[in-house]
Every structure is written in C-alpha cells, then in structure tokens.
All heavy atoms as an XYZ file, in Angstrom:
599
protein
N       0.786     -1.273     -0.015
C      -0.069     -0.074      0.019
C       0.843      1.291      0.089
O       0.372      2.403      0.276
C      -0.994      0.100      1.188
C      -2.009     -1.133      1.210
C      -2.789     -1.099      2.585
C      -2.886     -0.842      0.066
N       2.107      1.083     -0.295
C       3.011      2.243     -0.419
C       2.440      3.268     -1.383
O       1.883      2.888     -2.533
C       4.338      1.686     -0.955
C       5.537      2.192     -0.436
C       6.808      1.620     -1.136
N       7.605      2.676     -1.469
C       8.577      3.113     -0.613
N       8.796      2.550      0.456
N       9.293      4.172     -1.007
N       2.522      4.562     -1.159
C       1.957      5.635     -1.937
C       0.554      5.603     -2.322
O       0.138      6.264     -3.216
C       2.823      5.631     -3.262
C       4.277      5.800     -3.047
O       4.726      6.674     -2.293
O       5.129      5.044     -3.663
N      -0.305      4.819     -1.490
C      -1.724      4.773     -1.800
C      -2.394      6.146     -1.535
O      -1.844      6.878     -0.614
C      -2.411      3.622     -0.990
C      -2.416      3.984      0.468
C      -3.793      3.455     -1.488
N      -3.295      6.558     -2.419
C      -4.033      7.809     -2.099
C      -5.470      7.455     -1.633
O      -6.349      7.045     -2.419
C      -4.060      8.679     -3.380
C      -4.759      9.957     -3.106
O      -5.254     10.239     -2.083
N      -4.743     10.779     -4.095
N      -5.583      7.651     -0.352
C      -6.952      7.337      0.323
C      -7.571      8.575      0.777
O      -8.210      8.646      1.753
C      -6.725      6.289      1.400
N      -7.521      9.652     -0.060
C      -8.008     10.940      0.196
C      -9.548     10.892      0.424
O     -10.428     10.362     -0.372
C      -7.787     11.965     -0.894
C      -8.370     13.299     -0.675
C      -7.623     14.275     -0.039
C      -9.679     13.574     -1.056
C      -8.094     15.517      0.218
C     -10.098     14.904     -0.820
C      -9.389     15.860     -0.192
N      -9.950     11.262      1.694
C     -11.377     11.202      2.155
C     -12.009      9.829      2.186
O     -13.217      9.773      2.364
N     -11.243      8.773      2.283
C     -11.871      7.382      2.273
C     -12.426      7.064      3.717
O     -11.936      7.585      4.694
C     -10.711      6.380      1.976
N     -13.434      6.350      3.615
C     -14.008      5.809      4.861
C     -13.523      4.347      5.119
O     -13.798      3.456      4.279
C     -15.559      5.746      4.770
C     -16.178      5.104      6.057
C     -16.128      7.263      4.654
N     -12.579      4.240      6.109
C     -11.896      2.971      6.251
C     -12.134      2.472      7.635
O     -11.245      1.996      8.358
C     -10.387      3.115      5.998
C     -10.073      3.636      4.494
C      -8.710      4.026      4.262
C     -10.404      2.435      3.540
N     -13.346      2.480      8.100
C     -13.707      2.125      9.447
C     -13.321      0.593      9.652
O     -13.661     -0.194      8.792
C     -15.248      2.294      9.660
O     -15.526      3.653      9.439
C     -15.655      1.864     11.119
N     -12.556      0.403     10.648
C     -12.197     -1.090     10.975
C     -11.254     -1.721      9.995
O     -10.928     -2.855     10.177
N     -10.607     -0.937      9.197
C      -9.627     -1.555      8.244
C      -8.425     -2.076      8.974
O      -8.082     -1.608      9.981
C      -9.165     -0.422      7.216
N      -7.724     -3.188      8.445
C      -6.691     -3.771      9.100
C      -5.497     -3.535      8.188
O      -5.216     -4.131      7.174
C      -6.905     -5.231      9.189
C      -5.863     -5.887      9.954
O      -4.842     -5.271     10.387
O      -5.903     -7.200     10.209
N      -4.632     -2.607      8.720
C      -3.409     -2.157      8.099
C      -2.187     -2.779      8.862
O      -0.986     -2.426      8.642
C      -3.189     -0.699      8.078
C      -4.273      0.021      7.306
C      -5.270      0.834      7.888
C      -4.279     -0.021      5.798
C      -6.170      1.528      7.157
C      -5.241      0.649      5.124
C      -6.223      1.364      5.740
N      -2.402     -3.764      9.682
C      -1.465     -4.414     10.538
C      -0.261     -4.881      9.496
O      -0.538     -5.668      8.623
C      -2.000     -5.579     11.371
O      -2.882     -4.979     12.247
N       0.958     -4.464      9.910
C       2.057     -5.070      9.175
C       2.259     -4.372      7.806
O       3.241     -4.800      6.985
N       1.383     -3.472      7.434
C       1.437     -2.906      5.970
C       2.518     -1.934      5.857
O       2.764     -1.106      6.838
C       0.076     -2.221      5.631
O      -0.913     -3.242      5.572
N       3.100     -1.713      4.694
C       3.912     -0.693      4.439
C       3.138      0.532      3.764
O       2.665      0.447      2.661
C       4.962     -1.181      3.348
C       6.045     -0.040      2.983
O       5.812      1.188      3.412
N       7.068     -0.378      2.341
N       2.822      1.599      4.649
C       2.125      2.685      4.183
C       3.012      3.919      3.923
O       2.610      5.005      4.021
C       1.015      2.981      5.292
C       0.149      1.873      5.545
C      -0.823      2.244      6.710
C      -0.791      1.566      4.296
N       4.181      3.702      3.553
C       5.256      4.757      3.287
C       4.582      5.695      2.224
O       4.113      5.299      1.121
C       6.536      4.191      2.724
O       7.056      3.300      3.770
C       7.563      5.265      2.465
N       4.621      7.003      2.508
C       4.055      8.075      1.630
C       2.720      7.983      1.238
O       2.323      8.494      0.208
C       5.110      8.258      0.405
C       6.525      8.529      0.777
N       6.955      9.667      1.285
C       7.510      7.805      0.606
C       8.190      9.706      1.565
N       8.572      8.471      1.138
N       1.889      7.209      2.043
C       0.528      7.060      1.740
C      -0.209      8.427      2.122
O       0.230      9.182      3.005
C      -0.196      6.012      2.494
N      -1.357      8.735      1.496
C      -2.112      9.854      1.857
C      -3.489      9.490      2.286
O      -4.270      8.843      1.589
C      -2.364     10.774      0.507
O      -3.190     11.837      0.844
N      -3.611      9.855      3.539
C      -4.958      9.557      4.272
C      -5.604     10.903      4.604
O      -6.332     11.059      5.590
C      -4.824      8.678      5.548
C      -4.364      7.267      5.165
C      -3.084      6.890      5.320
C      -5.330      6.436      4.897
C      -2.745      5.509      5.004
C      -5.041      5.023      4.570
C      -3.661      4.639      4.566
N      -5.383     11.889      3.804
C      -5.949     13.268      4.075
C      -7.460     13.196      4.114
O      -8.109     12.682      3.211
C      -5.507     14.226      2.949
C      -6.177     15.606      3.157
C      -4.042     14.368      3.021
N      -8.029     13.702      5.282
C      -9.432     13.639      5.505
C     -10.056     12.183      5.666
O     -11.290     12.120      5.577
N      -9.298     11.207      5.855
C      -9.856      9.862      5.903
C     -10.530      9.559      7.225
O     -10.043     10.162      8.231
C      -8.785      8.797      5.560
N     -11.392      8.674      7.295
C     -12.086      8.342      8.436
C     -11.528      6.898      8.863
O     -11.768      5.881      8.076
C     -13.714      8.213      8.345
C     -14.479      7.956      9.490
C     -14.814      9.070     10.475
C     -14.868      6.722      9.885
C     -15.416      8.864     11.477
C     -15.645      6.518     10.993
C     -15.877      7.500     11.865
O     -16.632      7.337     12.948
N     -10.773      6.861      9.928
C     -10.005      5.647     10.191
C     -10.357      5.194     11.631
O      -9.534      4.463     12.329
C      -8.563      6.019     10.127
C      -8.077      6.281      8.662
C      -6.662      7.019      8.826
C      -7.881      5.040      7.893
N     -11.661      5.408     12.132
C     -12.027      4.981     13.359
C     -11.946      3.453     13.427
O     -12.530      2.718     12.528
C     -13.375      5.479     13.776
C     -13.447      7.038     13.824
C     -12.540      7.631     14.939
O     -11.603      7.143     15.360
N     -13.042      8.846     15.302
N     -11.456      2.850     14.475
C     -11.336      1.405     14.536
C     -10.341      0.721     13.684
O     -10.226     -0.548     13.746
N      -9.699      1.483     12.858
C      -8.618      0.896     11.896
C      -7.447      0.352     12.800
O      -7.110      0.930     13.864
C      -8.086      1.860     10.915
N      -6.808     -0.679     12.352
C      -5.582     -1.290     13.114
C      -4.298     -1.014     12.335
O      -4.226     -1.201     11.145
C      -5.873     -2.774     13.154
O      -4.849     -3.407     13.829
N      -3.371     -0.469     13.140
C      -2.146     -0.102     12.575
C      -0.896     -0.919     13.319
O       0.234     -0.351     13.161
C      -1.890      1.474     12.690
C      -2.803      2.144     11.852
C      -3.943      2.669     12.268
C      -2.392      2.479     10.528
C      -4.800      3.363     11.449
C      -3.228      3.203      9.732
C      -4.420      3.681     10.177
N      -1.213     -1.991     13.843
C      -0.068     -2.677     14.586
C       1.057     -3.034     13.626
O       0.782     -3.722     12.603
C      -0.627     -4.017     15.235
C      -1.625     -3.837     16.308
C      -2.966     -3.895     16.085
C      -1.116     -3.539     17.661
C      -3.905     -3.655     17.101
C      -2.181     -3.374     18.762
C      -3.433     -3.454     18.324
O      -4.319     -3.210     19.491
N       2.238     -2.490     13.975
C       3.419     -2.874     13.122
C       3.456     -2.307     11.810
O       4.275     -2.547     10.957
N       2.516     -1.297     11.421
C       2.489     -0.759     10.039
C       3.634      0.339     10.011
O       4.051      0.966     10.917
C       1.152     -0.005      9.863
N       4.227      0.454      8.750
C       5.257      1.461      8.536
C       4.531      2.714      8.110
O       3.886      2.582      6.978
C       6.225      1.009      7.467
C       7.184      2.039      7.130
C       6.953     -0.344      7.998
N       4.707      3.861      8.775
C       3.976      4.957      8.421
C       4.934      6.193      7.944
O       4.499      7.251      7.941
C       3.145      5.498      9.577
C       2.199      4.577     10.302
C       1.492      5.125     11.332
C       1.132      4.132      9.129
N       6.113      5.807      7.564
C       7.102      6.843      7.185
C       6.633      7.677      6.018
O       6.260      7.291      4.968
C       8.414      6.168      6.677
N       6.456      9.039      6.272
C       6.045      9.878      5.238
C       4.521     10.015      4.957
O       4.050     10.633      4.113
N       3.798      9.120      5.716
C       2.363      9.152      5.492
C       1.663     10.459      5.983
O       2.127     10.946      7.031
C       1.664      7.937      6.248
N       0.655     10.881      5.294
C       0.054     12.193      5.555
C      -1.449     11.838      6.073
O      -2.211     11.370      5.377
C      -0.082     13.014      4.332
C      -0.702     14.419      4.546
O      -1.310     14.624      5.591
N      -0.343     15.353      3.698
N      -1.534     12.322      7.365
C      -2.922     12.112      8.017
C      -3.635     13.388      8.250
O      -4.383     13.459      9.231
C      -2.684     11.274      9.309
C      -2.326      9.890      9.107
C      -0.914      9.487      9.242
C      -3.212      8.929      8.809
C      -0.605      8.107      9.110
C      -2.873      7.483      8.624
C      -1.473      7.160      8.805
N      -3.315     14.412      7.527
C      -4.012     15.631      7.771
C      -5.518     15.558      7.677
O      -6.064     14.960      6.828
C      -3.509     16.661      6.732
O      -2.180     16.959      6.899
N      -6.149     16.000      8.736
C      -7.664     15.980      8.733
C      -8.163     14.587      8.996
O      -9.408     14.509      9.013
N      -7.418     13.534      9.222
C      -7.876     12.272      9.413
C      -8.516     12.136     10.891
O      -8.057     12.735     11.733
C      -6.793     11.231      9.314
N      -9.630     11.383     10.857
C     -10.275     11.040     12.094
C      -9.879      9.553     12.624
O     -10.197      8.624     11.956
C     -11.764     10.980     11.976
C     -12.201     12.490     11.706
C     -13.742     12.567     11.699
O     -14.396     11.863     12.460
O     -14.243     13.355     10.932
N      -9.025      9.514     13.532
C      -8.512      8.325     13.961
C      -8.312      8.178     15.424
O      -7.425      7.543     15.972
C      -7.143      8.051     13.326
C      -6.079      9.180     13.304
S      -4.822      9.162     12.044
C      -4.060      7.564     12.196
N      -9.228      8.920     16.175
C      -9.097      8.868     17.690
C      -9.386      7.443     18.302
O      -8.979      7.169     19.428
C     -10.085      9.822     18.291
O     -11.489      9.537     17.917
N     -10.019      6.509     17.478
C     -10.276      5.190     18.023
C      -9.413      4.143     17.177
O      -9.776      2.996     17.250
C     -11.774      4.887     17.973
C     -12.517      5.715     19.050
C     -13.941      5.433     19.063
N     -14.503      5.652     17.702
C     -15.621      5.183     17.260
N     -16.384      4.456     18.042
N     -16.050      5.536     15.984
N      -8.413      4.627     16.474
C      -7.599      3.662     15.753
C      -6.835      2.772     16.775
O      -6.503      3.241     17.891
C      -6.544      4.484     14.864
N      -6.438      1.592     16.463
C      -5.817      0.689     17.236
C      -4.346      0.318     16.837
O      -4.138      0.444     15.598
C      -6.588     -0.648     17.297
C      -7.982     -0.435     17.963
C      -8.871     -1.662     17.864
N      -9.149     -1.974     16.482
C      -8.960     -3.125     15.894
N      -8.358     -4.120     16.579
N      -9.296     -3.297     14.729
N      -3.438      0.086     17.793
C      -2.137     -0.302     17.449
C      -1.208      0.873     17.018
O      -0.110      0.547     16.491
N      -1.558      2.051     17.275
C      -0.694      3.198     16.894
C       0.331      3.440     18.036
O      -0.051      3.456     19.196
C      -1.480      4.488     16.674
C      -2.137      4.709     15.341
C      -3.126      5.840     15.414
C      -1.224      4.722     14.175
N       1.621      3.682     17.574
C       2.618      4.053     18.695
C       3.076      5.402     18.292
O       3.032      5.866     17.139
C       3.673      2.943     18.590
O       4.469      3.198     17.479
N       3.677      6.039     19.374
C       4.233      7.396     19.110
C       5.431      7.228     18.115
O       5.638      8.166     17.260
C       4.721      8.027     20.410
C       5.197      9.542     20.319
C       4.049     10.350     19.769
O       3.000     10.363     20.275
N       4.305     10.884     18.563
N       6.117      6.188     18.146
C       7.320      5.978     17.288
C       6.773      5.966     15.802
O       7.443      6.546     14.915
C       7.912      4.660     17.506
C       9.201      4.430     16.748
C       9.880      3.234     17.169
N      11.082      2.909     16.295
C      11.978      2.184     16.677
N      12.025      1.477     17.753
N      12.973      1.936     15.839
N       5.666      5.321     15.551
C       5.122      5.181     14.183
C       4.697      6.702     13.725
O       5.040      7.133     12.596
C       3.862      4.344     14.123
C       4.074      2.904     14.207
C       2.736      2.106     14.324
O       2.066      2.347     15.306
N       2.464      1.372     13.354
N       4.003      7.315     14.654
C       3.492      8.705     14.311
C       4.526      9.718     14.110
O       4.418     10.665     13.334
C       2.491      9.267     15.320
C       1.178      8.322     15.469
C       0.324      8.784     16.580
C       0.357      8.507     14.009
N       5.710      9.589     14.742
C       6.807     10.477     14.689
C       7.366     10.429     13.250
O       8.051     11.387     12.861
C       7.923     10.161     15.581
C       7.590     10.560     17.024
O       6.760     11.362     17.264
O       8.346     10.005     17.922
N       7.140      9.380     12.399
C       7.556      9.293     11.119
C       6.501      9.645     10.103
O       6.773      9.901      8.793
C       7.941      7.878     10.743
C       9.184      7.466     11.590
C       9.574      6.019     11.240
O       9.007      5.278     10.441
O      10.599      5.571     11.832
N       5.287     10.052     10.534
C       4.174     10.417      9.710
C       3.945     11.936      9.886
O       4.728     12.690     10.589
C       2.967      9.626      9.995
N       2.938     12.514      9.320
C       2.492     13.876      9.589
C       1.106     14.122      9.523
O       0.303     13.242      8.905
C       3.334     14.759      8.637
S       2.687     14.797      6.859
N       0.737     15.156     10.109
C      -0.774     15.541     10.129
C      -0.910     17.101     10.288
O      -0.003     17.769     10.059
N      -2.110     17.432     10.709
C      -2.294     18.881     11.056
C      -3.201     19.036     12.202
O      -3.456     18.074     12.980
C      -2.938     19.593      9.817
C      -4.334     19.050      9.442
O      -4.913     18.298     10.149
O      -4.805     19.454      8.345
N      -3.600     20.267     12.507
C      -4.377     20.584     13.743
C      -5.689     19.871     13.746
O      -6.210     19.658     14.946
C      -4.715     22.063     13.901
C      -3.444     22.801     14.152
C      -3.705     24.303     14.187
O      -4.769     24.796     13.517
N      -2.790     25.151     14.770
N      -6.229     19.389     12.666
C      -7.599     18.731     12.590
C      -7.463     17.219     12.582
O      -8.472     16.539     12.649
C      -8.382     19.180     11.471
O      -7.734     18.821     10.218
N      -6.221     16.703     12.665
C      -5.994     15.310     12.845
C      -6.348     14.855     14.237
O      -5.904     15.445     15.215
C      -4.548     14.831     12.547
O      -4.148     15.352     11.393
C      -4.376     13.367     12.700
N      -7.268     13.829     14.373
C      -7.738     13.352     15.696
C      -6.932     12.000     15.949
O      -6.951     11.156     15.086
C      -9.179     13.266     15.916
O      -9.709     12.251     14.874
C      -9.871     14.562     15.681
N      -6.302     11.901     17.165
C      -5.605     10.745     17.497
C      -6.059     10.127     18.801
O      -6.756     10.856     19.654
C      -4.074     11.107     17.598
C      -3.389     11.662     16.425
C      -2.099     12.233     16.760
C      -3.251     10.457     15.362
N      -5.679      8.875     19.181
C      -6.062      8.449     20.347
C      -5.354      9.184     21.516
O      -4.225      9.811     21.201
C      -5.361      6.963     20.311
C      -5.334      6.587     18.904
C      -5.088      7.889     18.261
N      -5.919      9.214     22.690
C      -5.280     10.026     23.843
C      -3.796      9.661     24.019
O      -3.423      8.542     24.068
C      -6.126      9.589     25.051
C      -7.449      9.140     24.443
C      -7.090      8.525     23.170
N      -3.114     10.744     24.254
C      -1.644     10.640     24.621
C      -0.699     10.603     23.450
O       0.438     10.620     23.674
N      -1.264     10.518     22.110
C      -0.365     10.413     20.979
C      -0.410     11.797     20.286
O      -1.403     12.596     20.486
C      -0.846      9.465     20.005
C      -0.791      7.979     20.566
C      -1.402      7.006     19.537
C       0.672      7.583     20.888
N       0.631     12.192     19.591
C       0.711     13.388     18.868
C       1.327     13.049     17.475
O       2.049     12.007     17.382
C       1.478     14.525     19.566
C       2.939     14.158     19.787
C       3.655     15.028     20.826
N       5.023     14.853     20.866
C       5.730     13.819     21.138
N       5.093     12.646     21.340
N       7.055     13.773     21.190
N       1.098     14.058     16.543
C       1.751     13.778     15.215
C       2.422     15.005     14.824
O       1.961     16.144     14.949
C       0.679     13.251     14.210
C       1.217     12.751     12.909
C      -0.369     14.471     13.944
C       0.266     11.888     12.034
N       3.638     14.975     14.155
C       4.214     16.146     13.657
C       3.369     16.862     12.506
O       2.704     16.113     11.784
C       5.539     15.749     13.069
C       5.761     14.390     13.563
C       4.392     13.798     13.950
N       3.493     18.174     12.417
C       2.882     18.858     11.276
C       3.566     18.563      9.937
O       4.772     18.491      9.899
C       2.846     20.391     11.605
N       2.687     18.486      8.957
C       3.169     18.297      7.587
C       3.748     19.623      7.123
O       3.288     20.747      7.528
C       2.069     17.897      6.666
S       1.395     16.253      6.978
N       4.800     19.494      6.253
C       5.476     20.753      5.764
C       5.021     21.004      4.410
O       4.705     20.168      3.600
C       6.982     20.460      5.740
C       7.494     20.328      7.172
C       8.916     20.088      7.139
N       9.382     19.505      8.419
C      10.374     19.747      8.966
N      11.318     20.582      8.494
N      10.737     19.217     10.117
C-alpha cells in the first residue's frame, strides 16, 4: 500500500497491521477502529484524518508520519505537522 491515495476514504475497521504505508495519503480519511499494529507510516500524511479510536498506533510510528491541527488521535499521542 505504499504511496496509496486514500483521500477522504471511509476505512472504518480496516486492518493495516504490518502494512507498508510509506508516503500514503490519508488526508481527510475516516479511520476509526482501523488497526495499525506494526505498520510502517514513514512519510504518511494524516492531515484531517479522524483516527481517535484507531488501534495499534505508537508514538514511534506517528513520529515518522505527519498531520495537522484537525487530525484526531488516540489520547496521549501526537503527530508532527506536515510541511
């Protein structure tokens, strides 16, 4: 799924476990309940994505991705701003 463009996609409960999502675009995507255990998120853009109930996200994964002020994440996690 490298470089996939999922702009505005509704991916409720999707299983991205172990997936390579390098440089993927999830701008404005709805990712509630999606699973990211072990996924590679290097360069992935989650600007405006709704993922407050996503599962398996770690701070280490998110540190390699980016988002914006409207990106919603599970409690205690943060994402760098896209440039």
